[in-house]
C-alpha positions in Angstrom: 31.8 14.2 -56.8 29.9 16.1 -54.1 30.8 19.8 -53.9 31.9 19.4 -50.3 34.5 16.8 -51.4 36.1 19.0 -54.1 39.9 19.2 -54.1 41.5 22.1 -52.4 43.3 24.1 -55.1 45.4 26.2 -52.7 49.1 25.4 -52.7 49.7 22.4 -50.5 53.3 23.1 -49.5 52.9 25.1 -46.3 56.6 26.1 -46.2 56.1 27.8 -49.5 53.8 30.4 -47.9 56.5 31.5 -45.6 59.1 31.5 -48.5 57.0 34.2 -50.3 55.2 35.9 -47.5 58.2 36.7 -45.3 60.3 38.3 -48.1 57.3 40.3 -49.3 56.6 41.6 -45.8 60.3 42.4 -45.5 60.3 44.2 -48.8 57.3 46.3 -47.8 58.8 47.1 -44.4 62.2 48.0 -45.7 60.9 51.3 -47.1 57.8 53.4 -47.1 55.5 51.4 -49.3 53.0 53.1 -51.6 50.6 51.8 -54.1 53.3 50.5 -56.4 54.9 48.3 -53.8 51.6 46.9 -52.5 50.4 46.2 -56.1 53.6 44.3 -56.9 53.3 42.3 -53.7 49.7 41.5 -54.4 50.5 40.5 -58.0 53.3 38.2 -56.8 51.1 36.5 -54.2 48.3 36.0 -56.8 50.9 34.4 -59.1 52.0 32.1 -56.3 48.4 31.0 -55.7 48.1 30.0 -59.3 50.7 27.4 -58.9 48.5 24.6 -57.4 45.7 24.9 -60.0 48.3 24.8 -62.8 49.7 21.6 -61.4 46.3 20.1 -61.2 45.3 21.3 -64.7 48.5 19.9 -66.3 48.2 16.5 -64.6 51.2 17.0 -62.2 49.0 16.1 -59.3 47.9 12.9 -60.9 45.5 11.8 -63.6 42.6 11.5 -61.2 43.0 15.0 -59.9 43.1 16.4 -63.5 40.0 14.4 -64.5 38.0 15.4 -61.5 39.1 19.0 -61.0 41.0 19.9 -64.2 38.3 22.2 -65.6 37.9 24.0 -62.4 41.6 24.3 -62.0 42.0 25.8 -65.4 39.4 28.5 -64.7 41.0 29.3 -61.3 44.5 29.4 -62.8 43.4 31.7 -65.5 41.7 34.1 -63.1 44.7 34.2 -60.7 47.1 34.6 -63.6 45.0 37.5 -64.9 44.8 39.1 -61.5 48.6 38.7 -61.1 49.2 40.3 -64.5 46.9 43.2 -63.8 48.1 43.9 -60.3 51.8 43.6 -61.2 51.3 45.6 -64.4 49.7 48.5 -62.4 52.5 48.2 -59.9 55.1 48.4 -62.6 53.4 51.4 -64.1 53.7 53.3 -60.8 57.1 52.0 -59.9 60.4 53.9 -60.4 62.8 52.6 -63.1 65.0 50.7 -60.7 62.0 48.7 -59.4 60.9 47.9 -63.0 64.3 46.4 -63.7 64.3 44.4 -60.5 60.8 43.1 -61.4 62.3 41.2 -64.3 64.0 38.8 -61.9 61.1 36.9 -60.4 59.5 35.9 -63.8 62.9 34.6 -65.0 63.2 32.5 -61.9 59.6 31.3 -62.2 60.5 30.1 -65.8 63.4 28.1 -64.3 61.0 26.5 -61.8 58.5 25.7 -64.6 61.3 24.0 -66.5 62.2 22.0 -63.4 58.6 20.9 -63.0 58.5 19.9 -66.7 61.6 17.8 -66.1 60.1 16.4 -62.9 63.1 17.7 -60.9 61.2 20.1 -58.6 61.1 17.5 -55.7 64.9 17.1 -55.7 67.0 19.1 -53.1 68.2 21.4 -55.9 64.7 21.8 -57.2 63.3 22.7 -53.8 66.1 25.2 -53.2 65.4 26.7 -56.7 61.7 27.1 -55.7 62.8 28.9 -52.5 65.0 31.2 -54.5 62.2 32.0 -56.9 59.6 32.6 -54.3 61.9 34.8 -52.1 62.8 36.9 -55.2 59.4 38.5 -55.1 60.5 40.7 -52.2 63.3 42.2 -54.2 61.4 44.5 -56.6 58.8 45.1 -53.8 61.5 46.5 -51.6 62.9 48.7 -54.3 59.4 50.0 -55.2 58.9 50.7 -51.5 61.9 53.0 -51.5 64.7 50.8 -50.2 68.1 50.9 -51.9 68.9 48.2 -54.4 71.8 47.2 -52.1 69.5 46.8 -49.1 66.9 44.9 -51.2 69.6 42.6 -52.6 71.1 42.0 -49.1 67.7 40.9 -47.8 67.1 38.6 -50.7 70.6 36.9 -50.2 69.8 36.4 -46.6 66.4 34.7 -47.4 68.1 32.5 -50.1 70.7 31.2 -47.7 68.3 30.9 -44.8 65.6 29.1 -46.8 68.2 26.8 -48.4 69.1 25.7 -44.9 65.6 25.0 -43.8 65.0 23.1 -47.1 67.9 20.9 -46.3 66.5 20.1 -42.8 63.1 19.1 -44.2 64.7 17.0 -46.9 66.8 15.1 -44.2 63.6 14.4 -42.1 61.9 13.0 -45.2 64.9 11.0 -46.3 65.3 9.4 -42.9 61.6 8.4 -43.0 62.0 6.8 -46.5 65.3 5.0 -45.9 66.4 4.9 -42.2 69.6 3.0 -43.1 70.9 5.8 -45.2 71.3 8.9 -43.0 72.2 12.1 -44.9 72.3 14.1 -41.6 76.1 14.7 -41.4 76.5 16.0 -45.0 73.4 18.1 -44.6 74.7 19.7 -41.4 77.9 20.4 -43.2 75.9 22.1 -46.0 74.0 24.2 -43.5 77.3 25.3 -41.9 78.6 26.1 -45.4 75.6 28.3 -46.1 76.2 30.2 -42.8 79.9 30.4 -43.7 79.0 31.9 -47.1 76.9 34.6 -45.3 79.8 35.4 -42.9 82.3 35.5 -45.8 80.1 37.9 -47.8 80.1 40.2 -44.8 83.8 39.8 -44.1 84.6 40.7 -47.7 82.2 43.7 -47.4 80.1 42.4 -50.2 77.1 42.3 -47.8 76.4 43.9 -44.5 76.6 42.1 -41.1 72.9 41.9 -41.2 73.0 39.0 -43.7 74.9 36.4 -41.5 72.9 37.6 -38.5 69.6 37.0 -40.3 70.7 33.6 -41.7 71.8 32.4 -38.2 68.4 31.7 -36.7 67.3 29.7 -39.7 70.6 27.8 -39.8 70.4 27.1 -36.1 66.8 25.8 -36.5 67.9 23.6 -39.3 70.9 22.2 -37.4 68.7 21.5 -34.4 66.2 19.5 -36.5 68.9 17.5 -38.2 71.0 16.9 -35.0 68.0 15.9 -32.8 66.8 13.6 -35.6 63.3 15.0 -35.5 60.9 12.3 -37.0 58.6 12.9 -40.0 55.6 12.6 -37.7 56.7 15.9 -36.2 57.2 17.7 -39.5 54.6 20.3 -38.5 56.9 21.3 -35.6 59.7 21.6 -38.0 57.6 24.0 -40.0 56.8 26.1 -36.9 60.5 26.1 -36.0 61.4 27.4 -39.5 58.6 30.0 -39.2 60.0 31.2 -35.9 63.5 31.5 -37.4 62.0 33.4 -40.3 60.4 35.9 -38.0 63.7 36.5 -36.1 65.4 36.9 -39.5 62.8 39.4 -40.5 63.4 41.5 -37.4 67.1 41.3 -37.9 66.9 42.4 -41.5 64.6 45.3 -40.7 66.8 46.4 -37.8 70.0 46.3 -39.9 68.8 47.5 -43.3 66.2 50.2 -42.7 
């Protein structure tokens, strides 16, 4: 195969970039980040980049992809995994004890995602939500390492979980309608999005989480309800992504305004 036609080994799921980048940016901005926080963030992102070459190397992107690019994917995955380990290790060494404890959460969730991939369940709605939970967890230890309180870091993570779950449902509805137009999951999906927003409101009402959580979830939930309600077609999926990104930016601003 000509070098110019080689497979792109960057993660293909564009939404996943936002699911890790926004929480990392939030975690850094919640405090006054130093070397520890930046190193943890860099290590997390390097680990994220290793996902696609690992899928290619293990045949999850198909036999042809593995045969044509498997060796290159193995080398790249090894380098990215080594970089992630070195960066995160240095960040942990410089981090306070609370951040070190928090840093144990993302690897555990990554192991859950790996199991879902092994069971071929990562493309289900539950699997997609689990991936969003795992990716967004990267911001939790980064925020603590940057000097944010554990409570503030946890509140931000909860908001990202609920918000990204809502956007995941919207995307899944768009894809489901394209696959089987006769079976429309829009109404139950809208109910699920409203339930996610309701959970955020309940957490705040019960004083388990600050008002910032439902306020940050709201733009992502509204974007998702709009996509589902207007029956946005799969041909405009990129616009759905831009809408989710806009909602994420608003959520980020709300979280920083309320938690810093």
